[in-house]
C-alpha positions in Angstrom: -14.1 -22.1 -4.6 -13.0 -20.0 -7.5 -14.6 -19.6 -9.9 -13.8 -20.0 -13.3 -14.5 -17.8 -16.8 -14.6 -20.1 -20.2 -11.3 -19.4 -20.8 -10.5 -20.3 -17.3 -9.5 -17.4 -16.2 -9.8 -17.7 -12.3 -12.1 -14.5 -11.8 -10.8 -13.0 -9.2 -13.0 -11.2 -7.0 -10.8 -9.4 -4.2 -7.4 -8.8 -3.5 -5.6 -7.8 0.0 -2.3 -7.1 1.2 -1.1 -8.3 3.5 1.4 -5.9 5.9 3.1 -8.0 8.5 4.3 -5.1 11.5 6.1 -5.2 14.6 3.8 -2.8 16.9 0.2 -3.2 15.3 -0.3 0.8 17.7 1.9 2.2 15.3 1.1 0.8 12.4 -2.2 1.5 12.2 -1.8 5.2 13.3 0.3 5.5 10.5 -1.3 4.0 7.3 -4.7 5.7 9.0 -2.4 8.5 8.4 -1.0 7.3 4.6 -4.4 6.7 3.3 -6.5 10.0 5.0 -8.8 7.9 7.6 -9.8 5.4 10.4 -9.5 1.5 9.0 -12.6 0.7 7.7 -12.2 -3.3 10.3 -10.5 -5.5 12.5 -11.5 -9.1 11.7 -9.4 -10.4 13.7 -6.5 -9.1 16.5 -4.4 -7.6 15.9 -5.3 -7.5 12.5 -7.1 -3.6 10.6 -8.3 -3.0 7.2 -8.9 -0.7 4.4 -10.3 -1.1 1.9 -9.7 1.1 -1.3 -11.6 0.8 -3.8 -13.1 -2.1 -6.6 -12.0 -5.1 -3.4 -9.0 -4.0 -2.7 -7.6 -3.9 0.7 -4.7 -3.2 3.1 -4.1 -5.2 5.8 -2.1 -4.6 9.0 -1.5 -7.8 10.9 1.1 -8.2 13.8 3.8 -10.9 13.1 7.4 -9.2 14.4 9.4 -12.4 13.2 8.5 -11.0 9.7 7.9 -7.7 9.6 9.3 -5.1 7.5 10.6 -7.6 4.6 7.3 -6.8 2.4 6.0 -4.3 -0.6 3.7 -2.7 -1.8 3.1 -0.1 -4.7 0.4 2.2 -5.1 0.0 3.7 -8.5 -1.7 7.6 -7.9 -2.8 10.2 -10.3 0.0 12.4 -9.5 3.0 11.8 -7.5 3.8 15.3 -5.6 0.6 16.3 -5.5 0.7 12.5 -3.1 3.2 13.0 -1.4 2.3 17.1 -0.6 -0.6 15.6 1.2 0.9 13.3 2.7 3.7 15.6 3.9 0.5 17.2 5.8 0.1 14.2 7.4 3.9 13.9 8.8 4.9 11.3 6.1 7.0 12.5 3.9 9.0 10.6 1.0 10.8 12.1 -2.0 10.1 11.1 -5.8 12.8 10.4 -7.7 12.1 8.7 -11.8 13.7 5.6 -12.5 16.4 4.7 -14.9 14.2 4.6 -18.4 11.9 7.4 -17.9 8.5 5.0 -17.2 8.2 5.4 -13.9 7.8 8.8 -11.3 8.0 6.8 -7.9 8.9 7.5 -4.2 9.6 5.4 -0.6 8.0 5.3 2.3 8.8 3.0 4.3 6.4 1.8 7.1 7.8 2.1 11.5 8.3 -1.4 10.6 10.5 -1.7 7.8 8.2 -2.9 5.3 7.7 -0.6 1.5 5.1 1.1 0.1 6.3 2.2 -3.0 3.6 5.5 -4.3 3.9 5.5 -8.3 3.2 7.4 -11.2 3.9 6.2 -14.8 5.0 9.1 -16.7 5.2 6.8 -20.4 7.1 4.5 -22.0 10.3 3.3 -21.9 13.0 5.2 -23.6 
């Protein structure tokens, strides 16, 4: 049951991004490198979840027929620092600035072809 505040706005307590993957073990290894730690839980086979704080999380779920078509954007405080850290864990990406100049991004495909985008807001669009 959803709870709503006085203005009729749903009070969201948790969000979970689900990334459908072809190879569960390869995905768990890759996302472990991405997040720098093992999954926080494995709620049901074949899935694994990472808590990202403040009610946010990511789940990888074995679903070969639907894998590779998912996108997730992760906002980071320092894109260059994040990319350097990920490179030390075997995940490489290259930063670029969007045409408006508002964001710098780096695309990181997981082993199933899902797109993980690291994003840093540079300032207002020009």
